[in-house]
C-alpha atoms as one frame of an Amber mdcrd trajectory, in Angstrom:
protein
 130.998  57.174  19.265 131.095  53.947  20.702 132.706  52.091  17.504 135.204
  55.128  17.524 136.288  54.071  21.177 136.788  50.874  20.347 138.719  51.295
  17.135 141.252  54.092  19.206 141.513  51.367  21.991 142.498  48.360  19.044
 145.254  51.385  17.550 146.676  51.731  21.342 146.509  47.536  21.952 148.408
  47.479  18.609 151.020  50.450  19.270 151.416  50.256  23.022 151.306  46.252
  23.310 148.398  46.540  26.230 148.125  42.834  25.910 149.720  39.717  24.722
 149.508  35.843  24.443 149.179  35.113  28.626 146.607  37.900  28.882 144.469
  36.904  25.952 144.677  33.184  27.584 143.348  34.571  30.761 140.417  36.368
  29.149 139.804  33.381  27.146 139.570  31.097  30.083 137.556  33.520  32.046
 135.015  33.709  29.227 134.983  29.858  28.772 134.200  29.673  32.544 130.921
  31.443  31.684 132.074  34.655  33.989 130.650  37.804  33.311 133.057  39.986
  30.966 133.557  42.553  33.350 137.113  42.526  34.027 139.035  46.211  33.425
 140.172  46.740  29.652 143.082  45.628  28.393 144.594  49.314  28.720 143.195
  49.749  32.109 145.268  46.419  33.164 148.455  47.808  31.700 147.671  51.344
  33.340 147.547  49.208  36.783 150.949  47.671  35.894 152.385  50.946  35.303
 150.918  52.771  38.407 152.547  49.730  40.334 156.082  49.823  38.953 155.935
  53.703  39.217 155.366  53.609  43.008 158.022  50.534  42.901 155.104  48.845
  44.779 156.470  45.632  47.163 152.858  44.832  48.159 149.771  44.716  46.522
 145.946  44.330  47.493 143.454  43.749  45.247 139.637  43.398  46.483 137.831
  41.661  43.572 139.445  38.937  41.814 137.400  37.681  39.024 139.160  35.777
  36.533 142.636  37.428  37.733 143.307  39.845  34.382 143.892  42.750  36.665
 145.483  40.610  39.437 148.361  39.325  36.773 148.909  42.936  35.535 149.288
  44.106  38.852 151.337  41.117  40.052 153.565  41.587  37.446 155.124  44.885
  38.555 156.508  43.222  41.612 159.632  42.042  42.479 160.696  38.585  43.039
 160.690  39.402  46.943 157.076  41.328  46.795 153.872  39.942  47.623 150.324
  40.297  46.742 146.681  39.364  47.996 143.699  38.997  46.077 140.366  38.778
  47.870 137.605  36.814  45.935 133.803  35.980  47.301 132.870  33.501  44.535
 134.793  29.855  44.885 134.412  29.333  41.319 135.954  32.929  39.819 138.670
  32.109  42.618 139.572  28.346  41.159 139.286  29.824  37.972 141.832  32.947
  38.786 144.207  30.393  40.374 144.782  28.746  37.344 145.277  31.533  35.523
 147.719  33.149  37.833 149.793  29.843  37.917 149.907  30.085  33.929 151.299
  33.251  33.970 154.112  32.384  35.683 154.934  35.713  37.637 157.830  36.375
  39.847 156.421  37.086  43.126 153.864  34.791  44.694 150.201  35.644  44.646
 147.851  34.813  47.620 144.076  34.122  46.551 141.885  34.265  49.443 138.120
  33.015  49.024 135.523  34.641  50.863 133.749  37.926  51.419 135.980  40.989
  51.384 134.531  42.183  54.687 135.177  39.126  56.618 138.936  38.255  55.346
 140.607  41.993  55.243 140.448  41.869  59.297 142.355  38.711  59.279 145.205
  39.803  56.723 147.584  40.580  59.350 147.451  36.794  60.268 148.295  35.846
  56.636 151.471  38.068  57.569 150.182  41.366  55.706 150.494  44.719  57.450
 150.837  47.461  54.666 150.359  47.718  51.270 151.779  50.109  48.552 149.176
  49.672  46.314 145.466  48.942  46.879 142.805  48.242  43.890 139.064  48.093
  44.867 137.003  46.582  41.977 134.300  44.515  44.104 130.440  44.776  44.741
 129.924  48.705  44.942 127.898  48.875  47.915 130.656  47.969  50.421 132.994
  50.649  48.531 133.027  52.732  51.424 133.841  49.765  53.988 136.614  48.825
  51.500 138.223  52.167  51.468 138.341  52.479  55.228 140.056  49.062  55.342
 142.345  50.182  52.473 143.224  53.553  54.778 144.177  51.010  57.755 146.156
  48.968  55.361 148.129  52.167  54.172 151.545  53.368  54.305 152.490  57.504
  53.479 152.538  57.527  49.769 150.565  54.237  49.120 148.323  54.518  45.848
 144.583  53.433  46.410 142.354  52.722  42.898 138.629  52.277  42.977 137.084
  51.012  39.626 133.614  51.920  38.073 132.933  55.115  39.398 131.194  56.762
  36.814 128.598  54.423  35.525 128.151  56.189  32.193 127.134  58.944  34.177
 124.712  58.157  36.241 126.880  59.122  39.287 125.383  62.756  39.008 121.735
  61.648  37.676 118.539  60.797  39.189 118.798  57.061  38.419 117.717  53.690
  40.249 120.741  51.743  39.885 121.369  50.270  43.537 125.292  50.796  43.272
 124.704  54.996  42.560 124.124  55.905  46.242 126.841  53.589  47.825 129.728
  55.280  45.190 128.120  58.658  46.244 129.047  57.581  49.917 132.240  56.794
  48.858 132.576  60.567  47.434 131.077  62.350  50.394 133.765  60.462  52.678
 136.356  61.644  50.251 135.391  65.246  50.757 135.604  65.148  54.287 138.421
  62.937  54.703 141.906  64.411  54.942 144.172  61.361  54.858 143.838  60.905
  51.134 144.523  63.182  47.835 142.430  61.877  45.260 140.924  62.439  41.787
 138.424  60.812  39.338 139.059  59.937  35.686 136.256  59.316  33.008 137.334
  56.462  30.487 135.673  55.634  27.146 136.454  52.768  25.049 136.046  48.845
  24.725 134.204  48.716  28.007 131.958  51.745  27.344 131.633  54.739  29.682
 133.125  54.799  32.871 135.970  55.647  35.077 138.036  55.103  38.134 139.263
  56.847  41.190 142.914  57.192  42.459 144.125  58.487  45.621 147.899  59.000
  47.643 147.552  58.470  50.946 149.071  61.577  52.984
């Protein structure tokens, strides 16, 4: 079955242009740097771009940069007067991401912020950020609840919040020893009772296996 998933992704890649030379270069640079291949899939990357286009995003926040693959997809949707901040805890990852972002010749500036996200998020206003039209959370799962709280603080009415890796091959509903699962469940518990955001979660299959993402719109 997984081979079929991969083949379907390859079909979409050919027909729908879910990659290009720039994005392939970023993936190669990330791999050459010895980083884990845990970035979003090519189709997911383009989906992020399209979502940002749909909401006419002028400002984007990403928590978890890795090598900058999803960063560049998101930033491509911004107009010249747009702005993006992306936070990365690992300084080596941040440096690779900066190089990849520079190679992409983007219209809008991207601010790669090094450090632990929970340390950097409270200081975003000092950098001139106040609200974001789209926020993408793809970092350590243990802090998803705190990241979501910060995302809501930085949102306007109509802002989109996306959280990656919420299905974990179905382990979200299983008895499992995976340490991330209780924290992801805490996030869903929060969403069950938080009236500030309307949300759903989608299961996905493909080149990256079986997982999924959460998407919400702030009321």
